[in-house]
PDB file of N, CA, C and O in Angstrom:
ATOM      1  N   CYS A   1     134.924  -1.606 183.041  1.00  0.00           N
ATOM      2  CA  CYS A   1     135.096  -1.494 181.619  1.00  0.00           C
ATOM      3  C   CYS A   1     136.485  -0.902 181.351  1.00  0.00           C
ATOM      4  O   CYS A   1     137.018  -0.176 182.191  1.00  0.00           O
ATOM      5  N   ILE A   2     137.065  -1.201 180.207  1.00  0.00           N
ATOM      6  CA  ILE A   2     138.388  -0.697 179.835  1.00  0.00           C
ATOM      7  C   ILE A   2     138.287   0.008 178.493  1.00  0.00           C
ATOM      8  O   ILE A   2     137.631  -0.473 177.570  1.00  0.00           O
ATOM      9  N   SER A   3     138.949   1.160 178.400  1.00  0.00           N
ATOM     10  CA  SER A   3     139.057   1.885 177.144  1.00  0.00           C
ATOM     11  C   SER A   3     140.539   2.044 176.840  1.00  0.00           C
ATOM     12  O   SER A   3     141.268   2.658 177.619  1.00  0.00           O
ATOM     13  N   ASN A   4     140.997   1.495 175.707  1.00  0.00           N
ATOM     14  CA  ASN A   4     142.404   1.523 175.349  1.00  0.00           C
ATOM     15  C   ASN A   4     142.589   2.336 174.078  1.00  0.00           C
ATOM     16  O   ASN A   4     142.234   1.889 172.988  1.00  0.00           O
ATOM     17  N   LEU A   5     143.150   3.542 174.226  1.00  0.00           N
ATOM     18  CA  LEU A   5     143.480   4.352 173.053  1.00  0.00           C
ATOM     19  C   LEU A   5     144.980   4.386 172.818  1.00  0.00           C
ATOM     20  O   LEU A   5     145.457   5.044 171.894  1.00  0.00           O
ATOM     21  N   GLY A   6     145.730   3.667 173.667  1.00  0.00           N
ATOM     22  CA  GLY A   6     147.177   3.606 173.517  1.00  0.00           C
ATOM     23  C   GLY A   6     147.593   3.059 172.165  1.00  0.00           C
ATOM     24  O   GLY A   6     148.609   3.476 171.609  1.00  0.00           O
ATOM     25  N   MET A   7     146.814   2.127 171.632  1.00  0.00           N
ATOM     26  CA  MET A   7     147.149   1.531 170.330  1.00  0.00           C
ATOM     27  C   MET A   7     147.044   2.542 169.196  1.00  0.00           C
ATOM     28  O   MET A   7     147.515   2.285 168.088  1.00  0.00           O
ATOM     29  N   TYR A   8     146.424   3.700 169.469  1.00  0.00           N
ATOM     30  CA  TYR A   8     146.330   4.774 168.485  1.00  0.00           C
ATOM     31  C   TYR A   8     147.324   5.894 168.770  1.00  0.00           C
ATOM     32  O   TYR A   8     147.255   6.961 168.159  1.00  0.00           O
ATOM     33  N   GLY A   9     148.259   5.650 169.709  1.00  0.00           N
ATOM     34  CA  GLY A   9     149.287   6.640 170.017  1.00  0.00           C
ATOM     35  C   GLY A   9     148.874   7.687 171.037  1.00  0.00           C
ATOM     36  O   GLY A   9     149.613   8.646 171.262  1.00  0.00           O
ATOM     37  N   ILE A  10     147.717   7.529 171.658  1.00  0.00           N
ATOM     38  CA  ILE A  10     147.240   8.487 172.658  1.00  0.00           C
ATOM     39  C   ILE A  10     147.974   8.227 173.971  1.00  0.00           C
ATOM     40  O   ILE A  10     147.961   7.105 174.477  1.00  0.00           O
ATOM     41  N   GLU A  11     148.613   9.257 174.523  1.00  0.00           N
ATOM     42  CA  GLU A  11     149.374   9.102 175.757  1.00  0.00           C
ATOM     43  C   GLU A  11     148.491   9.013 176.996  1.00  0.00           C
ATOM     44  O   GLU A  11     148.739   8.200 177.887  1.00  0.00           O
ATOM     45  N   GLU A  12     147.456   9.856 177.048  1.00  0.00           N
ATOM     46  CA  GLU A  12     146.622   9.942 178.253  1.00  0.00           C
ATOM     47  C   GLU A  12     145.267  10.537 177.889  1.00  0.00           C
ATOM     48  O   GLU A  12     145.173  11.431 177.047  1.00  0.00           O
ATOM     49  N   PHE A  13     144.214  10.027 178.536  1.00  0.00           N
ATOM     50  CA  PHE A  13     142.877  10.578 178.315  1.00  0.00           C
ATOM     51  C   PHE A  13     141.981  10.187 179.478  1.00  0.00           C
ATOM     52  O   PHE A  13     142.327   9.313 180.272  1.00  0.00           O
ATOM     53  N   SER A  14     140.853  10.826 179.572  1.00  0.00           N
ATOM     54  CA  SER A  14     139.851  10.495 180.591  1.00  0.00           C
ATOM     55  C   SER A  14     138.650   9.892 179.876  1.00  0.00           C
ATOM     56  O   SER A  14     138.038  10.533 179.022  1.00  0.00           O
ATOM     57  N   ALA A  15     138.316   8.652 180.232  1.00  0.00           N
ATOM     58  CA  ALA A  15     137.180   7.973 179.612  1.00  0.00           C
ATOM     59  C   ALA A  15     135.886   8.391 180.304  1.00  0.00           C
ATOM     60  O   ALA A  15     135.877   8.701 181.495  1.00  0.00           O
ATOM     61  N   VAL A  16     134.803   8.394 179.545  1.00  0.00           N
ATOM     62  CA  VAL A  16     133.493   8.784 180.058  1.00  0.00           C
ATOM     63  C   VAL A  16     132.713   7.535 180.461  1.00  0.00           C
ATOM     64  O   VAL A  16     132.657   6.556 179.718  1.00  0.00           O
ATOM     65  N   ILE A  17     132.119   7.586 181.636  1.00  0.00           N
ATOM     66  CA  ILE A  17     131.314   6.476 182.138  1.00  0.00           C
ATOM     67  C   ILE A  17     129.943   6.512 181.463  1.00  0.00           C
ATOM     68  O   ILE A  17     129.291   7.555 181.409  1.00  0.00           O
ATOM     69  N   ASN A  18     129.521   5.363 180.953  1.00  0.00           N
ATOM     70  CA  ASN A  18     128.191   5.245 180.356  1.00  0.00           C
ATOM     71  C   ASN A  18     127.356   4.309 181.219  1.00  0.00           C
ATOM     72  O   ASN A  18     127.794   3.202 181.530  1.00  0.00           O
ATOM     73  N   PRO A  19     126.151   4.741 181.611  1.00  0.00           N
ATOM     74  CA  PRO A  19     125.303   3.855 182.409  1.00  0.00           C
ATOM     75  C   PRO A  19     125.069   2.538 181.685  1.00  0.00           C
ATOM     76  O   PRO A  19     124.877   2.559 180.469  1.00  0.00           O
ATOM     77  N   PRO A  20     125.075   1.423 182.345  1.00  0.00           N
ATOM     78  CA  PRO A  20     125.078   1.209 183.794  1.00  0.00           C
ATOM     79  C   PRO A  20     126.477   0.998 184.397  1.00  0.00           C
ATOM     80  O   PRO A  20     126.589   0.408 185.471  1.00  0.00           O
ATOM     81  N   GLN A  21     127.543   1.465 183.734  1.00  0.00           N
ATOM     82  CA  GLN A  21     128.903   1.295 184.255  1.00  0.00           C
ATOM     83  C   GLN A  21     129.075   2.042 185.571  1.00  0.00           C
ATOM     84  O   GLN A  21     128.465   3.089 185.788  1.00  0.00           O
ATOM     85  N   ALA A  22     129.916   1.490 186.449  1.00  0.00           N
ATOM     86  CA  ALA A  22     130.266   2.161 187.696  1.00  0.00           C
ATOM     87  C   ALA A  22     131.632   2.823 187.577  1.00  0.00           C
ATOM     88  O   ALA A  22     131.924   3.786 188.286  1.00  0.00           O
ATOM     89  N   ALA A  23     132.479   2.300 186.666  1.00  0.00           N
ATOM     90  CA  ALA A  23     133.820   2.841 186.478  1.00  0.00           C
ATOM     91  C   ALA A  23     134.338   2.426 185.110  1.00  0.00           C
ATOM     92  O   ALA A  23     133.840   1.480 184.500  1.00  0.00           O
ATOM     93  N   ILE A  24     135.354   3.154 184.638  1.00  0.00           N
ATOM     94  CA  ILE A  24     136.020   2.796 183.388  1.00  0.00           C
ATOM     95  C   ILE A  24     137.498   3.138 183.520  1.00  0.00           C
ATOM     96  O   ILE A  24     137.863   4.211 183.999  1.00  0.00           O
ATOM     97  N   LEU A  25     138.334   2.213 183.091  1.00  0.00           N
ATOM     98  CA  LEU A  25     139.788   2.350 183.150  1.00  0.00           C
ATOM     99  C   LEU A  25     140.277   2.787 181.777  1.00  0.00           C
ATOM    100  O   LEU A  25     139.984   2.127 180.779  1.00  0.00           O
ATOM    101  N   ALA A  26     141.019   3.891 181.711  1.00  0.00           N
ATOM    102  CA  ALA A  26     141.549   4.412 180.455  1.00  0.00           C
ATOM    103  C   ALA A  26     143.040   4.116 180.374  1.00  0.00           C
ATOM    104  O   ALA A  26     143.802   4.504 181.260  1.00  0.00           O
ATOM    105  N   LEU A  27     143.462   3.420 179.301  1.00  0.00           N
ATOM    106  CA  LEU A  27     144.855   3.040 179.123  1.00  0.00           C
ATOM    107  C   LEU A  27     145.473   3.829 177.975  1.00  0.00           C
ATOM    108  O   LEU A  27     144.933   3.862 176.870  1.00  0.00           O
ATOM    109  N   GLY A  28     146.619   4.469 178.251  1.00  0.00           N
ATOM    110  CA  GLY A  28     147.360   5.190 177.229  1.00  0.00           C
ATOM    111  C   GLY A  28     148.453   4.313 176.648  1.00  0.00           C
ATOM    112  O   GLY A  28     148.594   3.152 177.030  1.00  0.00           O
ATOM    113  N   LYS A  29     149.234   4.875 175.714  1.00  0.00           N
ATOM    114  CA  LYS A  29     150.277   4.087 175.063  1.00  0.00           C
ATOM    115  C   LYS A  29     151.459   3.856 176.000  1.00  0.00           C
ATOM    116  O   LYS A  29     151.709   4.634 176.920  1.00  0.00           O
ATOM    117  N   ILE A  30     152.168   2.780 175.744  1.00  0.00           N
ATOM    118  CA  ILE A  30     153.381   2.465 176.491  1.00  0.00           C
ATOM    119  C   ILE A  30     154.542   3.109 175.756  1.00  0.00           C
ATOM    120  O   ILE A  30     154.704   2.920 174.550  1.00  0.00           O
ATOM    121  N   GLU A  31     155.356   3.875 176.489  1.00  0.00           N
ATOM    122  CA  GLU A  31     156.527   4.499 175.879  1.00  0.00           C
ATOM    123  C   GLU A  31     157.666   4.542 176.880  1.00  0.00           C
ATOM    124  O   GLU A  31     157.443   4.578 178.090  1.00  0.00           O
ATOM    125  N   ASP A  32     158.889   4.536 176.367  1.00  0.00           N
ATOM    126  CA  ASP A  32     160.055   4.595 177.233  1.00  0.00           C
ATOM    127  C   ASP A  32     160.190   5.985 177.836  1.00  0.00           C
ATOM    128  O   ASP A  32     159.977   6.996 177.166  1.00  0.00           O
ATOM    129  N   ALA A  33     160.557   6.017 179.139  1.00  0.00           N
ATOM    130  CA  ALA A  33     160.704   7.284 179.850  1.00  0.00           C
ATOM    131  C   ALA A  33     161.839   7.168 180.864  1.00  0.00           C
ATOM    132  O   ALA A  33     162.078   6.086 181.402  1.00  0.00           O
ATOM    133  N   PRO A  34     162.542   8.271 181.132  1.00  0.00           N
ATOM    134  CA  PRO A  34     163.597   8.235 182.142  1.00  0.00           C
ATOM    135  C   PRO A  34     162.995   8.192 183.547  1.00  0.00           C
ATOM    136  O   PRO A  34     162.045   8.914 183.848  1.00  0.00           O
ATOM    137  N   VAL A  35     163.561   7.336 184.401  1.00  0.00           N
ATOM    138  CA  VAL A  35     163.101   7.177 185.775  1.00  0.00           C
ATOM    139  C   VAL A  35     164.327   7.098 186.666  1.00  0.00           C
ATOM    140  O   VAL A  35     165.334   6.501 186.288  1.00  0.00           O
ATOM    141  N   ILE A  36     164.249   7.698 187.850  1.00  0.00           N
ATOM    142  CA  ILE A  36     165.349   7.595 188.808  1.00  0.00           C
ATOM    143  C   ILE A  36     165.057   6.431 189.742  1.00  0.00           C
ATOM    144  O   ILE A  36     164.042   6.428 190.440  1.00  0.00           O
ATOM    145  N   GLU A  37     165.955   5.430 189.755  1.00  0.00           N
ATOM    146  CA  GLU A  37     165.843   4.272 190.631  1.00  0.00           C
ATOM    147  C   GLU A  37     167.154   4.116 191.387  1.00  0.00           C
ATOM    148  O   GLU A  37     168.209   3.938 190.779  1.00  0.00           O
ATOM    149  N   GLN A  38     167.089   4.182 192.697  1.00  0.00           N
ATOM    150  CA  GLN A  38     168.266   4.046 193.560  1.00  0.00           C
ATOM    151  C   GLN A  38     169.371   5.005 193.145  1.00  0.00           C
ATOM    152  O   GLN A  38     170.542   4.627 193.098  1.00  0.00           O
ATOM    153  N   GLY A  39     169.004   6.240 192.845  1.00  0.00           N
ATOM    154  CA  GLY A  39     169.962   7.285 192.518  1.00  0.00           C
ATOM    155  C   GLY A  39     170.503   7.245 191.100  1.00  0.00           C
ATOM    156  O   GLY A  39     171.366   8.054 190.756  1.00  0.00           O
ATOM    157  N   GLU A  40     170.023   6.327 190.266  1.00  0.00           N
ATOM    158  CA  GLU A  40     170.477   6.222 188.884  1.00  0.00           C
ATOM    159  C   GLU A  40     169.319   6.468 187.923  1.00  0.00           C
ATOM    160  O   GLU A  40     168.171   6.122 188.200  1.00  0.00           O
ATOM    161  N   ILE A  41     169.653   7.076 186.789  1.00  0.00           N
ATOM    162  CA  ILE A  41     168.644   7.299 185.759  1.00  0.00           C
ATOM    163  C   ILE A  41     168.595   6.065 184.870  1.00  0.00           C
ATOM    164  O   ILE A  41     169.615   5.617 184.346  1.00  0.00           O
ATOM    165  N   LYS A  42     167.380   5.520 184.709  1.00  0.00           N
ATOM    166  CA  LYS A  42     167.160   4.359 183.853  1.00  0.00           C
ATOM    167  C   LYS A  42     166.018   4.672 182.901  1.00  0.00           C
ATOM    168  O   LYS A  42     165.132   5.465 183.218  1.00  0.00           O
ATOM    169  N   ILE A  43     166.047   4.050 181.747  1.00  0.00           N
ATOM    170  CA  ILE A  43     164.951   4.177 180.788  1.00  0.00           C
ATOM    171  C   ILE A  43     164.068   2.943 180.945  1.00  0.00           C
ATOM    172  O   ILE A  43     164.532   1.814 180.791  1.00  0.00           O
ATOM    173  N   VAL A  44     162.794   3.168 181.254  1.00  0.00           N
ATOM    174  CA  VAL A  44     161.860   2.063 181.483  1.00  0.00           C
ATOM    175  C   VAL A  44     160.551   2.337 180.735  1.00  0.00           C
ATOM    176  O   VAL A  44     160.216   3.493 180.475  1.00  0.00           O
ATOM    177  N   PRO A  45     159.814   1.285 180.389  1.00  0.00           N
ATOM    178  CA  PRO A  45     158.510   1.503 179.751  1.00  0.00           C
ATOM    179  C   PRO A  45     157.509   2.055 180.766  1.00  0.00           C
ATOM    180  O   PRO A  45     157.437   1.580 181.900  1.00  0.00           O
ATOM    181  N   ARG A  46     156.742   3.057 180.353  1.00  0.00           N
ATOM    182  CA  ARG A  46     155.734   3.679 181.225  1.00  0.00           C
ATOM    183  C   ARG A  46     154.412   3.760 180.471  1.00  0.00           C
ATOM    184  O   ARG A  46     154.384   3.871 179.246  1.00  0.00           O
ATOM    185  N   MET A  47     153.313   3.702 181.231  1.00  0.00           N
ATOM    186  CA  MET A  47     151.979   3.826 180.654  1.00  0.00           C
ATOM    187  C   MET A  47     151.138   4.656 181.611  1.00  0.00           C
ATOM    188  O   MET A  47     151.136   4.409 182.817  1.00  0.00           O
ATOM    189  N   LYS A  48     150.434   5.626 181.083  1.00  0.00           N
ATOM    190  CA  LYS A  48     149.532   6.425 181.905  1.00  0.00           C
ATOM    191  C   LYS A  48     148.162   5.769 181.918  1.00  0.00           C
ATOM    192  O   LYS A  48     147.626   5.381 180.880  1.00  0.00           O
ATOM    193  N   VAL A  49     147.605   5.654 183.130  1.00  0.00           N
ATOM    194  CA  VAL A  49     146.308   5.018 183.339  1.00  0.00           C
ATOM    195  C   VAL A  49     145.449   5.950 184.187  1.00  0.00           C
ATOM    196  O   VAL A  49     145.915   6.496 185.188  1.00  0.00           O
ATOM    197  N   THR A  50     144.193   6.129 183.781  1.00  0.00           N
ATOM    198  CA  THR A  50     143.263   6.902 184.598  1.00  0.00           C
ATOM    199  C   THR A  50     142.016   6.064 184.853  1.00  0.00           C
ATOM    200  O   THR A  50     141.646   5.212 184.045  1.00  0.00           O
ATOM    201  N   LEU A  51     141.382   6.320 185.982  1.00  0.00           N
ATOM    202  CA  LEU A  51     140.155   5.615 186.348  1.00  0.00           C
ATOM    203  C   LEU A  51     139.068   6.650 186.596  1.00  0.00           C
ATOM    204  O   LEU A  51     139.214   7.528 187.446  1.00  0.00           O
ATOM    205  N   SER A  52     137.987   6.539 185.851  1.00  0.00           N
ATOM    206  CA  SER A  52     136.816   7.391 186.073  1.00  0.00           C
ATOM    207  C   SER A  52     135.803   6.570 186.852  1.00  0.00           C
ATOM    208  O   SER A  52     135.473   5.452 186.459  1.00  0.00           O
ATOM    209  N   CYS A  53     135.298   7.129 187.974  1.00  0.00           N
ATOM    210  CA  CYS A  53     134.355   6.409 188.842  1.00  0.00           C
ATOM    211  C   CYS A  53     133.082   7.211 189.028  1.00  0.00           C
ATOM    212  O   CYS A  53     133.115   8.439 189.114  1.00  0.00           O
ATOM    213  N   ASP A  54     131.975   6.518 189.088  1.00  0.00           N
ATOM    214  CA  ASP A  54     130.711   7.130 189.475  1.00  0.00           C
ATOM    215  C   ASP A  54     130.687   7.132 191.003  1.00  0.00           C
ATOM    216  O   ASP A  54     130.537   6.079 191.622  1.00  0.00           O
ATOM    217  N   HIS A  55     130.833   8.296 191.606  1.00  0.00           N
ATOM    218  CA  HIS A  55     130.944   8.386 193.065  1.00  0.00           C
ATOM    219  C   HIS A  55     129.638   8.070 193.787  1.00  0.00           C
ATOM    220  O   HIS A  55     129.616   8.001 195.016  1.00  0.00           O
ATOM    221  N   ARG A  56     128.573   7.880 193.060  1.00  0.00           N
ATOM    222  CA  ARG A  56     127.342   7.412 193.694  1.00  0.00           C
ATOM    223  C   ARG A  56     127.447   5.919 193.993  1.00  0.00           C
ATOM    224  O   ARG A  56     126.700   5.387 194.814  1.00  0.00           O
ATOM    225  N   ILE A  57     128.389   5.242 193.312  1.00  0.00           N
ATOM    226  CA  ILE A  57     128.537   3.792 193.441  1.00  0.00           C
ATOM    227  C   ILE A  57     129.878   3.407 194.066  1.00  0.00           C
ATOM    228  O   ILE A  57     129.942   2.519 194.916  1.00  0.00           O
ATOM    229  N   ILE A  58     130.950   4.083 193.638  1.00  0.00           N
ATOM    230  CA  ILE A  58     132.309   3.750 194.087  1.00  0.00           C
ATOM    231  C   ILE A  58     132.934   4.965 194.760  1.00  0.00           C
ATOM    232  O   ILE A  58     132.973   6.053 194.186  1.00  0.00           O
ATOM    233  N   ASP A  59     133.418   4.773 195.973  1.00  0.00           N
ATOM    234  CA  ASP A  59     134.112   5.822 196.706  1.00  0.00           C
ATOM    235  C   ASP A  59     135.498   6.026 196.087  1.00  0.00           C
ATOM    236  O   ASP A  59     136.091   5.080 195.571  1.00  0.00           O
ATOM    237  N   GLY A  60     136.007   7.243 196.136  1.00  0.00           N
ATOM    238  CA  GLY A  60     137.329   7.542 195.603  1.00  0.00           C
ATOM    239  C   GLY A  60     138.428   6.693 196.222  1.00  0.00           C
ATOM    240  O   GLY A  60     139.391   6.327 195.548  1.00  0.00           O
ATOM    241  N   LYS A  61     138.283   6.378 197.506  1.00  0.00           N
ATOM    242  CA  LYS A  61     139.267   5.535 198.195  1.00  0.00           C
ATOM    243  C   LYS A  61     139.324   4.154 197.550  1.00  0.00           C
ATOM    244  O   LYS A  61     140.411   3.612 197.351  1.00  0.00           O
ATOM    245  N   GLU A  62     138.173   3.582 197.223  1.00  0.00           N
ATOM    246  CA  GLU A  62     138.135   2.276 196.563  1.00  0.00           C
ATOM    247  C   GLU A  62     138.757   2.343 195.172  1.00  0.00           C
ATOM    248  O   GLU A  62     139.433   1.409 194.743  1.00  0.00           O
ATOM    249  N   GLY A  63     138.528   3.436 194.480  1.00  0.00           N
ATOM    250  CA  GLY A  63     139.139   3.632 193.164  1.00  0.00           C
ATOM    251  C   GLY A  63     140.654   3.695 193.260  1.00  0.00           C
ATOM    252  O   GLY A  63     141.351   3.098 192.440  1.00  0.00           O
ATOM    253  N   ALA A  64     141.174   4.411 194.252  1.00  0.00           N
ATOM    254  CA  ALA A  64     142.615   4.510 194.459  1.00  0.00           C
ATOM    255  C   ALA A  64     143.206   3.155 194.826  1.00  0.00           C
ATOM    256  O   ALA A  64     144.287   2.802 194.354  1.00  0.00           O
ATOM    257  N   GLU A  65     142.507   2.393 195.664  1.00  0.00           N
ATOM    258  CA  GLU A  65     142.988   1.058 196.028  1.00  0.00           C
ATOM    259  C   GLU A  65     143.030   0.144 194.789  1.00  0.00           C
ATOM    260  O   GLU A  65     143.961  -0.647 194.635  1.00  0.00           O
ATOM    261  N   PHE A  66     142.033   0.251 193.920  1.00  0.00           N
ATOM    262  CA  PHE A  66     142.031  -0.542 192.693  1.00  0.00           C
ATOM    263  C   PHE A  66     143.224  -0.170 191.815  1.00  0.00           C
ATOM    264  O   PHE A  66     143.897  -1.048 191.276  1.00  0.00           O
ATOM    265  N   LEU A  67     143.488   1.145 191.669  1.00  0.00           N
ATOM    266  CA  LEU A  67     144.620   1.571 190.842  1.00  0.00           C
ATOM    267  C   LEU A  67     145.943   1.069 191.408  1.00  0.00           C
ATOM    268  O   LEU A  67     146.824   0.673 190.645  1.00  0.00           O
ATOM    269  N   ASN A  68     146.101   1.079 192.726  1.00  0.00           N
ATOM    270  CA  ASN A  68     147.319   0.540 193.340  1.00  0.00           C
ATOM    271  C   ASN A  68     147.449  -0.951 193.050  1.00  0.00           C
ATOM    272  O   ASN A  68     148.543  -1.423 192.741  1.00  0.00           O
ATOM    273  N   TYR A  69     146.357  -1.696 193.146  1.00  0.00           N
ATOM    274  CA  TYR A  69     146.359  -3.132 192.857  1.00  0.00           C
ATOM    275  C   TYR A  69     146.688  -3.377 191.385  1.00  0.00           C
ATOM    276  O   TYR A  69     147.486  -4.259 191.070  1.00  0.00           O
ATOM    277  N   PHE A  70     146.080  -2.604 190.483  1.00  0.00           N
ATOM    278  CA  PHE A  70     146.332  -2.721 189.053  1.00  0.00           C
ATOM    279  C   PHE A  70     147.805  -2.457 188.750  1.00  0.00           C
ATOM    280  O   PHE A  70     148.428  -3.195 187.986  1.00  0.00           O
ATOM    281  N   LYS A  71     148.353  -1.414 189.345  1.00  0.00           N
ATOM    282  CA  LYS A  71     149.769  -1.064 189.156  1.00  0.00           C
ATOM    283  C   LYS A  71     150.666  -2.209 189.598  1.00  0.00           C
ATOM    284  O   LYS A  71     151.613  -2.563 188.897  1.00  0.00           O
ATOM    285  N   ALA A  72     150.377  -2.788 190.750  1.00  0.00           N
ATOM    286  CA  ALA A  72     151.179  -3.899 191.262  1.00  0.00           C
ATOM    287  C   ALA A  72     151.132  -5.088 190.302  1.00  0.00           C
ATOM    288  O   ALA A  72     152.155  -5.734 190.077  1.00  0.00           O
ATOM    289  N   LEU A  73     149.966  -5.385 189.736  1.00  0.00           N
ATOM    290  CA  LEU A  73     149.853  -6.505 188.803  1.00  0.00           C
ATOM    291  C   LEU A  73     150.577  -6.233 187.484  1.00  0.00           C
ATOM    292  O   LEU A  73     151.201  -7.133 186.922  1.00  0.00           O
ATOM    293  N   VAL A  74     150.497  -5.005 186.992  1.00  0.00           N
ATOM    294  CA  VAL A  74     151.174  -4.668 185.742  1.00  0.00           C
ATOM    295  C   VAL A  74     152.694  -4.737 185.930  1.00  0.00           C
ATOM    296  O   VAL A  74     153.414  -5.180 185.036  1.00  0.00           O
ATOM    297  N   GLU A  75     153.173  -4.299 187.088  1.00  0.00           N
ATOM    298  CA  GLU A  75     154.607  -4.317 187.358  1.00  0.00           C
ATOM    299  C   GLU A  75     155.121  -5.706 187.706  1.00  0.00           C
ATOM    300  O   GLU A  75     156.314  -5.972 187.559  1.00  0.00           O
ATOM    301  N   ASN A  76     154.241  -6.605 188.167  1.00  0.00           N
ATOM    302  CA  ASN A  76     154.613  -7.970 188.546  1.00  0.00           C
ATOM    303  C   ASN A  76     153.575  -8.944 188.007  1.00  0.00           C
ATOM    304  O   ASN A  76     152.798  -9.498 188.785  1.00  0.00           O
ATOM    305  N   PRO A  77     153.541  -9.171 186.680  1.00  0.00           N
ATOM    306  CA  PRO A  77     152.479  -9.991 186.094  1.00  0.00           C
ATOM    307  C   PRO A  77     152.453 -11.443 186.574  1.00  0.00           C
ATOM    308  O   PRO A  77     151.412 -12.092 186.473  1.00  0.00           O
ATOM    309  N   LEU A  78     153.556 -11.969 187.088  1.00  0.00           N
ATOM    310  CA  LEU A  78     153.549 -13.338 187.590  1.00  0.00           C
ATOM    311  C   LEU A  78     152.611 -13.493 188.779  1.00  0.00           C
ATOM    312  O   LEU A  78     152.191 -14.609 189.084  1.00  0.00           O
ATOM    313  N   GLU A  79     152.273 -12.400 189.455  1.00  0.00           N
ATOM    314  CA  GLU A  79     151.334 -12.452 190.569  1.00  0.00           C
ATOM    315  C   GLU A  79     149.953 -12.941 190.113  1.00  0.00           C
ATOM    316  O   GLU A  79     149.173 -13.442 190.923  1.00  0.00           O
ATOM    317  N   LEU A  80     149.659 -12.797 188.837  1.00  0.00           N
ATOM    318  CA  LEU A  80     148.369 -13.243 188.308  1.00  0.00           C
ATOM    319  C   LEU A  80     148.241 -14.766 188.315  1.00  0.00           C
ATOM    320  O   LEU A  80     147.133 -15.296 188.404  1.00  0.00           O
ATOM    321  N   ILE A  81     149.361 -15.465 188.223  1.00  0.00           N
ATOM    322  CA  ILE A  81     149.293 -16.929 188.161  1.00  0.00           C
ATOM    323  C   ILE A  81     149.787 -17.606 189.436  1.00  0.00           C
ATOM    324  O   ILE A  81     149.676 -18.825 189.568  1.00  0.00           O
ATOM    325  N   LEU A  82     150.321 -16.845 190.359  1.00  0.00           N
ATOM    326  CA  LEU A  82     150.830 -17.437 191.603  1.00  0.00           C
ATOM    327  C   LEU A  82     149.780 -17.481 192.677  1.00  0.00           C
ATOM    328  O   LEU A  82     150.047 -17.950 193.783  1.00  0.00           O
TER     329      LEU A  82
END
């Protein structure tokens, strides 16, 4: 399940899992932020994402792997169609 409060200007939050959900992804707003890339400061869009998991169903390791996969897709959306 996905909960998006970014459209209301919320930067970051933790979503609550409601049965029978096993996990919920919380999306914050996208905003420009300074980032150091190859020794240079650049302004890039950033979004904070949190994942709440029911550990009776999903191990934390699986949750972390999902977040890494999600991050890769958001940073390289063409991977969705290739």
